[in-house]
N, C-alpha and C positions, 0 to 999 in steps of 0.2 A: 504494500500500500504506500502510495506517495506520502511524503510529508507535505500535506496541502498548505499549511501555513507558510512554509518555505517556498513552495511553488508559487503561491499567490504573491508573496513579497518579491520574488524574482520577476514575475510577470509585470507587477506594478512598476518595478524599476526599468525593465526593458521597454515598456510601452508608454511611459510617462510622456504626456503631451501629444501623443500620436492620435489622430482622428480618422485616418484612412482605414476603412473597415477591412480591406484586403490585407493591408500591412499588419493590422492587429490579428486577423485570422491566421496569417502565416506564422507569426511569432507564437501565438498560443498553440497552434497545431504542433510545431516543433518541440516546444518546451513540455507540453503535456505528453506527447508521444514518448519522449525520452525519459519521462519521470517514472515509468513503471513497465516491467517486462510483460505484464498482462496485455498491454496495449499493442495490438498487432497492426492496426490501421487506425489512424487518428486524423480527422479532417472535418472540413466544413462543406456543407451544401448550402448555397445561397438562393434565396428567393429572387428569381430574375424576371418573372412575370406571374400573374395570378395563377395559383395552382401548380407551379413548376419550380423545382429545385435544380440547380446546376452545380456541378462540382466546383469547389473553391480550393484554397490552399489545403494541402494534406501531406502526411508522412506515411510511408508504407507503399505497398504495391498499388497497381492501378485501381481506380474506383469507377463506379457507373458515372457516365457523363451527365445524364439527366434522370431525375426521379419525379414523377408526378405525385402530387399530394395524395392521390388515391391508391398508391402502392407502397408496400414495404414499411419498414420500421421508421425510416426517415420521413416518409410521406405522412405516416400517422402522427409523428411528433409535430410536424409543420401544420397539419390539418387541425389537430386538437389543441395545439399549444401546450401539450403536456409531455413531461419526460417519459421516455419509453425505456424501461429496464427489462431486457429480454434474456432470461437465463439459457434458453434453447431456441435459436433462430428457426430451426426446423419445425417447431411447434407454433410459430407465429404465422397467422393466416396472411397470405400474400407476400411473404418475405421475398425479397429480391436478392439472389445470390450473386453479388458483384465479385466475391472471391469465395471459392469453394472451401477455403480453410476456416471461414468464420463460423464459430460455434455459439457465441453469445455477443450481445450488443447493448450499448448504452447510447441513447440519442436524446439530446437536450435542446429544446428550442432556444434560439438566440434572439433576444429582443433589443430594440433600440430604445432611446430615451422616452419615446411615446408609448412603449409597450407593444409595438407592432413586431410580429415575428419577421425577422430579416434573413433567417437561415436556421440551420441546426448544426450542432456539434455532434459528430458521429464517431464513436469509438467502438471498434470491433476487437474481439479476442478470439484466438484459436483455441481457447480453453472454454469448456462449458461452465456456465454459472460463475463467470469471472468477476462480475460487478456487484457492488453493494449499494445500499441506500446512502451510506457515508460518501461513496464516490459521487453519486448523483448530487447530493447536497453541496459538497465542497466545490464541484465543478460548476454547478448552477450559480453559486456565489461569485466565483471567478468571472463567469460570463456576465453577470449583472454588473459587477464593478467595472469591467472592461468596456462593455457596450451600452450600458444603461446610463 
């Protein structure tokens, strides 16, 4: 488990004064990805038009280029505005297999200062049941501080 207090402080220092969303996403993806061996793929999907996510900055193997809000774990997080903590992706209705190695997934909506969902943070693991509520809460707080 990452030391989330240290991760948050590092990200605060690295992103201080930055307002460009893509630059912020790139920095967060890198730092979060390298903070824990459970994180096999870490990245952002950005809302680029109503009902559609497109891949943004990420770390790991290739990802899906586009994800409609109607499909997959990322689509569910964007559509509902709720964090998706999925211990077994095979049991998630409509799961999109961007990488066959993914066993579990954590997807957190990213909101701007007005509360609008501007994207999602997607973390995949090649381990089943890899993520906890503590991961979700800590990462949600980091996203809120960075983008809110």
